[in-house]
C-alpha positions in Angstrom: -2.0 11.8 -4.3 0.4 9.9 -2.1 2.9 11.7 0.2 5.6 10.8 2.6 9.0 9.2 2.6 12.5 9.7 3.9 13.1 6.0 4.5 12.2 2.7 2.8 9.8 2.0 5.6 7.6 4.9 4.4 8.3 4.6 0.6 7.7 0.9 -0.1 4.3 0.8 1.6 3.3 3.9 -0.4 4.3 2.2 -3.6 2.4 -1.0 -2.6 -0.7 1.1 -2.0 -0.3 2.8 -5.4 0.2 -0.6 -7.1 -3.0 -2.1 -5.4 -5.0 1.0 -6.4 -3.8 0.8 -10.0 -4.5 -3.0 -10.1 -8.1 -2.2 -9.4 -8.3 1.1 -11.3 -5.8 0.8 -14.3 -6.7 4.2 -15.6 -6.2 6.1 -12.3 -3.9 9.0 -12.2 -1.5 8.9 -9.2 0.9 11.6 -8.1 3.5 11.1 -5.4 4.9 14.0 -3.4 8.1 13.6 -1.4 11.0 15.6 0.0 13.7 16.9 -2.3 17.0 15.0 -2.1 15.4 12.0 -0.2 15.4 8.4 -1.5 11.7 8.6 -2.6 12.9 10.9 -5.5 14.7 7.9 -6.9 12.6 4.9 -5.7 9.2 6.2 -6.8 10.2 6.8 -10.5 11.9 3.4 -10.5 8.5 1.9 -9.6 6.9 3.7 -12.6 5.3 6.7 -10.9 5.6 10.5 -11.2 6.9 12.3 -8.1 7.1 16.0 -7.1 9.6 17.2 -4.5 9.0 19.7 -1.7 11.8 21.7 0.0 10.5 20.6 3.4 13.0 19.3 6.0 12.6 17.8 9.4 12.9 19.7 12.6 16.0 18.5 14.6 15.2 17.5 18.2 18.5 18.9 19.4 19.7 22.5 19.0 20.8 22.9 15.5 21.4 25.7 13.0 19.4 23.9 10.4 16.3 24.5 12.5 16.6 28.2 11.6 15.7 27.4 8.0 12.8 25.2 9.0 10.0 27.9 8.8 11.1 29.1 5.4 11.2 25.6 4.0 7.8 24.8 5.5 6.3 28.0 4.0 7.7 27.2 0.5 6.5 23.6 0.8 2.9 24.7 1.8 2.9 27.1 -1.1 4.0 24.4 -3.6 1.5 21.9 -2.1 -1.3 24.4 -2.7 -0.2 24.6 -6.4 0.1 20.8 -6.8 -3.4 20.2 -5.2 -5.0 22.8 -7.3 -3.5 21.4 -10.5 -3.9 17.7 -9.8 -7.3 18.1 -8.1 -7.2 14.7 -6.2 -10.2 12.8 -5.0 -8.2 11.7 -2.0 -4.7 12.1 -0.5 -2.8 9.4 1.3 -0.1 10.2 3.9 2.4 7.4 4.8 4.4 9.3 7.4 7.6 11.2 7.5 7.8 15.0 7.5 7.3 15.2 3.7 3.6 14.3 4.1 2.9 17.2 6.5 2.5 20.2 4.1 0.5 18.3 1.4 -2.0 16.7 3.8 -2.4 20.0 5.7 -3.4 21.7 2.4 -5.7 18.8 1.4 -7.5 18.8 4.8 -7.9 22.6 4.6 -9.6 22.2 1.2 -11.9 19.5 2.5 -10.3 16.7 0.4 -10.5 13.3 2.2 -7.2 12.1 3.7 -6.1 8.7 4.8 -3.0 8.1 7.0 -1.0 4.9 7.0 1.0 4.4 10.2 3.6 1.6 9.9 5.0 1.5 13.4 3.7 0.5 16.8 4.6 4.0 18.1 3.0 6.7 15.9 5.2 9.2 14.2 4.9 12.9 15.0 3.6 13.9 11.5 0.8 11.4 11.6 -0.2 12.3 15.1 -0.6 16.0 14.1 -2.5 15.1 10.9 -4.8 12.5 12.6 -7.2 15.2 13.9 -8.6 15.8 10.5 -7.9 12.5 8.7 -11.0 10.5 7.6 -9.3 7.2 8.4 -6.0 5.9 9.9 -4.7 2.5 8.8 -2.5 0.9 11.3 -0.3 -2.2 11.5 -0.4 -2.9 15.3 -3.3 -3.3 17.8 -3.6 -0.7 20.6 -3.0 2.4 18.4 -6.0 4.2 20.0 -3.5 5.7 22.4 -2.4 7.8 19.5 -5.4 8.1 17.3 -9.2 8.4 17.6 -10.5 4.8 18.0 -13.5 5.2 15.7 -11.3 6.2 12.7 -8.7 3.4 13.1 -8.6 0.4 10.7 -6.2 -2.5 11.6 -5.0 -3.3 8.1 -1.3 -4.2 8.6 1.6 -2.9 6.5 1.5 -3.3 2.7 4.5 -5.2 1.3 5.9 -6.3 -2.0 3.9 -9.0 -3.8 6.9 -11.3 -4.6 7.4 -12.0 -0.9 3.9 -13.6 -0.8 5.1 -16.3 -3.2 8.2 -18.1 -1.9 7.2 -21.7 -2.6 9.5 -23.5 -5.0 12.2 -20.7 -4.8 14.7 -22.3 -2.4 16.7 -24.2 -5.0 16.7 -21.2 -7.3 17.9 -18.9 -4.4 20.7 -21.3 -3.3 22.0 -21.3 -6.8 21.6 -17.6 -7.3 23.5 -16.7 -4.2 26.1 -19.4 -4.5 25.1 -21.2 -1.3 25.4 -24.9 -0.5 22.5 -27.3 -0.1 22.0 -28.9 3.3 23.9 -26.2 5.3 21.9 -23.8 7.5 21.5 -20.3 6.0 21.6 -17.3 8.2 20.1 -14.2 6.5 21.4 -10.9 8.0 19.5 -7.7 7.3 20.5 -4.2 8.5 18.7 -2.1 6.0 19.9 -0.5 2.7 22.4 1.8 4.5 23.6 -0.9 6.9 23.5 -1.4 10.7 26.8 -0.9 12.5 26.0 -3.2 15.5 24.7 -6.0 13.4 27.7 -5.8 11.1 30.2 -5.8 14.0 28.3 -8.6 15.7 28.6 -10.8 12.5 32.3 -9.9 12.2 32.9 -11.0 15.8 31.1 -14.3 15.4 31.5 -15.2 11.7 34.3 -17.7 12.3 32.4 -19.5 15.0 29.3 -19.4 12.9 31.0 -21.0 9.9 32.6 -23.7 12.2 29.1 -24.3 13.7 27.8 -25.2 10.2 26.2 -21.9 9.2 26.6 -20.1 5.9 25.8 -16.4 6.0 23.9 -14.3 3.4 24.8 -10.9 4.7 23.3 -7.6 3.5 25.8 -5.2 5.2 24.6 -1.9 3.6 26.1 0.8 1.4 28.2 2.4 4.2 29.9 -0.8 5.3 30.3 -2.9 2.2 33.9 -2.1 1.4 35.1 -2.6 5.0 33.1 -5.8 5.6 34.0 -7.5 2.3 37.7 -6.7 2.9 37.5 -8.3 6.4 35.8 -11.4 5.1 38.4 -11.8 2.4 41.2 -11.4 4.9 39.6 -14.1 7.1 39.7 -16.7 4.4 36.2 -18.0 5.4 34.4 -19.7 2.5 30.7 -19.5 3.5 30.3 -15.8 4.4 28.6 -14.0 1.4 28.7 -10.2 1.8 26.4 -8.1 -0.3 25.9 -4.3 -0.3 22.1 -4.7 -1.0 19.8 -7.6 -1.8 17.3 -6.7 -4.5 16.0 -10.3 -4.9 14.5 -10.4 -1.4 12.0 -13.2 -2.3 15.0 -15.5 -3.1 16.8 -14.4 0.1 13.8 -15.2 2.3 13.3 -18.5 0.5 16.8 -19.8 1.3 16.9 -18.5 5.0 16.6 -20.9 7.9 16.9 -18.0 10.4 17.0 -14.3 10.1 18.8 -11.6 12.1 17.3 -8.2 11.4 16.7 -4.6 12.5 13.0 -4.1 13.5 11.9 -1.3 11.2 8.2 -1.5 10.4 8.6 -2.8 6.9 11.1 -5.5 7.9 8.8 -6.7 10.7 5.8 -6.9 8.4 7.7 -8.7 5.6 9.2 -11.2 8.1 5.8 -12.0 9.5 4.7 -13.0 6.0 7.9 -15.0 5.4 7.4 -17.1 8.5 11.0 -17.9 9.4 12.5 -17.7 12.9 13.8 -14.2 13.6 16.2 -12.5 16.0 15.4 -8.8 16.1 18.2 -6.4 17.0 16.3 -3.0 17.1 18.1 0.2 16.3 18.4 2.5 19.3 18.9 5.5 16.9 15.2 6.1 16.0 12.5 8.4 17.3 10.9 7.2 20.6 12.8 3.9 20.3 10.0 2.6 18.0 12.0 -0.3 16.7 12.2 -1.9 20.2 8.4 -1.4 20.5 7.9 -3.0 17.0 10.0 -6.0 18.1 8.4 -6.4 21.5 4.9 -6.6 19.9 6.2 -9.9 18.3 8.3 -11.1 21.2 5.3 -10.8 23.5 3.4 -13.2 21.2 6.4 -15.7 21.3 6.8 -14.9 17.6 10.4 -13.6 17.6 13.5 -13.2 19.8 15.0 -9.9 20.8 18.7 -9.1 21.3 19.5 -5.6 22.6 21.7 -3.5 20.4 24.2 -2.8 23.2 24.5 -6.6 23.9 24.6 -7.9 20.3 28.3 -7.9 19.6 29.6 -11.4 20.7 26.1 -12.8 21.3 24.7 -13.6 17.9 26.0 -17.2 17.7 25.0 -17.8 21.3 21.5 -16.7 20.6 21.2 -18.8 17.5 22.6 -21.9 19.3 20.1 -21.4 22.1 17.3 -21.1 19.5 18.1 -24.4 17.7 19.1 -26.3 20.9 15.6 -26.1 22.3 13.5 -28.7 20.5 10.6 -27.2 18.5 11.5 -23.6 19.4 12.3 -22.5 15.8 9.1 -24.1 14.5 7.1 -22.4 17.2 8.5 -19.0 16.4 7.8 -19.6 12.7 4.2 -20.7 13.4 3.5 -17.7 15.7 4.9 -15.0 13.5 2.8 -16.3 10.6 -0.3 -15.7 12.7 0.5 -12.0 12.9 0.9 -11.6 9.1 -1.5 -9.4 7.1 -1.0 -10.5 3.5 -3.9 -8.4 2.2 -2.9 -5.0 3.8 -2.7 -3.0 0.5 -6.1 -4.3 -0.6 -7.7 -3.3 2.8 -6.2 0.2 2.5 -7.7 0.5 -1.1 -11.1 -0.5 0.4 -10.7 2.2 3.1 -9.9 4.7 0.4 -12.9 3.8 -1.6 -15.1 4.4 1.5 -13.8 7.9 2.1 -14.1 8.9 -1.6 -17.7 7.5 -1.9 
């Protein structure tokens, strides 16, 4: 059983683990458990797996009326988790973080079923910290995670990512044609997540004219919330080389055409970008627990493997940052080389090995 979710950063690693397990054990039964109404309830079935939803909800850190219903939802989720564990009778349970994984792993641990945690971020999430006491193994993506988890149970595996990202060779021409981009002109790939990132979008709006004049063409995933507004503003501007998309499904082609990437620093994005090996400017979101995106980005910046632009300084500074990057001879190549050193292409396989050990 695999549980967790709430964001793509939890869901896609979970699916990658399931795929790696199924590749090795084609007849294996796998059941996902998520939170009702969250994106895993759509994304997991799309990936070909069965998922059950729990009525669990997160506890708001600020005073909120929704916190009054928390104990009732938790009780119902624990009760449903007991039923699911009894019926499915798993040999192991994997938690990928997010509050959805709490009830199921608590039940599994109480029954003596081996549990494995996968922590994507450089700053551990609350659910994983609580579950770590009884977990058999904790798979992490960053060094130094012993400040959150027992050192003897940590495995440094990296974050599992989609297989197509590992094979970019020969895809550049296909990608240029697919996205309607010109050959020989620098491609800036802009990623703000599936919902979008307000600061990044406003930063690109502020600089897009100067970027186009400076020889860039932009492949811009602006997100669901901003697509109508951003596409209207690009149309009004009359600029010819700004390509706005709500969501990019063909990420392998997008990465293949990119000369430089501007991105949020969610755990999954950071792991994918390390495998891609392109120069990156991270603009971490400040609206996440414990400011973990900044910590994710700094783990790379400190290795001279990426640049960091603070969210509150980003609007009006994106072009300046890119100009600085390409003005310094060899800087872009050095960032690319260093970020590749931090890549963990076999993360899903390493997690499968860890699972095999705790089941044996």
